[in-house]
C-alpha positions in Angstrom: 29.4 -3.4 -10.9 28.6 -7.3 -11.6 27.3 -10.6 -9.3 28.9 -13.9 -10.6 27.9 -17.6 -10.0 29.7 -20.8 -10.8 27.9 -24.0 -11.4 26.4 -25.8 -8.8 29.5 -28.3 -8.7 30.0 -28.5 -5.1 28.6 -31.4 -2.9 27.4 -30.8 0.4 24.0 -31.7 2.9 22.8 -33.8 -0.1 22.9 -31.0 -2.4 25.0 -29.5 -4.9 25.8 -25.9 -4.6 27.4 -22.7 -6.8 29.1 -19.5 -4.8 27.6 -16.1 -5.5 30.3 -13.2 -5.5 30.6 -9.8 -6.8 33.3 -7.6 -8.5 32.6 -4.8 -6.5 31.3 -4.9 -2.8 29.7 -7.1 -0.1 27.0 -4.7 -0.2 26.4 -5.4 -3.7 26.4 -8.7 -3.1 24.1 -8.6 0.1 21.6 -6.8 -2.2 21.7 -8.9 -4.6 20.9 -11.8 -2.5 18.2 -10.5 -0.5 16.6 -9.5 -4.2 16.6 -13.7 -4.4 15.3 -14.6 -1.1 18.6 -15.3 -0.3 19.4 -15.5 4.2 21.8 -13.9 5.0 23.1 -17.0 7.4 24.2 -18.7 3.5 26.8 -15.9 3.4 30.3 -17.6 4.2 33.2 -15.2 4.4 33.1 -13.2 0.7 30.3 -15.7 -0.9 27.1 -16.9 -1.0 26.2 -20.5 -1.1 23.4 -21.3 -3.1 21.5 -24.2 -3.7 21.5 -25.9 -6.9 17.5 -25.3 -8.0 18.1 -21.6 -7.5 21.1 -21.6 -9.8 18.5 -20.5 -13.2 17.3 -17.2 -10.5 20.6 -15.7 -10.1 21.2 -15.8 -13.8 17.7 -14.7 -14.4 18.4 -11.9 -12.4 21.2 -10.8 -13.8 24.3 -13.2 -12.7 26.9 -13.9 -14.9 27.8 -17.2 -15.1 31.5 -18.2 -14.8 33.8 -21.0 -14.2 34.5 -22.0 -10.7 38.3 -21.2 -10.4 37.2 -17.7 -12.0 35.4 -16.7 -8.5 38.5 -16.9 -6.8 40.2 -14.9 -9.5 37.1 -12.1 -9.2 37.7 -11.9 -5.7 40.9 -11.6 -5.5 41.4 -8.8 -8.0 38.3 -6.7 -6.1 39.9 -7.2 -3.0 37.2 -8.8 -1.4 38.8 -12.8 -0.8 38.5 -13.6 2.5 40.3 -16.7 3.8 39.7 -19.0 6.5 41.4 -18.3 9.6 44.5 -20.3 9.6 44.1 -23.0 12.6 40.2 -22.6 12.1 39.8 -26.9 11.8 39.0 -28.7 14.5 42.3 -31.1 16.3 
């Protein structure tokens, strides 16, 4: 059971963000995020969005650093990938 994090290279809301995922279960991921004090509202479908200033905290707590492209692969292999629903775009 491992939690992974990619580099904070995703822009949004004036910050850079990382993705935090598990290769085992959402429960493991939620427990890890709660231990960091990350609010549940930061969970999006299959990952947590973590601002760049929290990256080092996640690594210090045991998250394994991986490249961004590894995040999706890890989720797919674990059967935890949840894609956006089709038609979720606004007209």
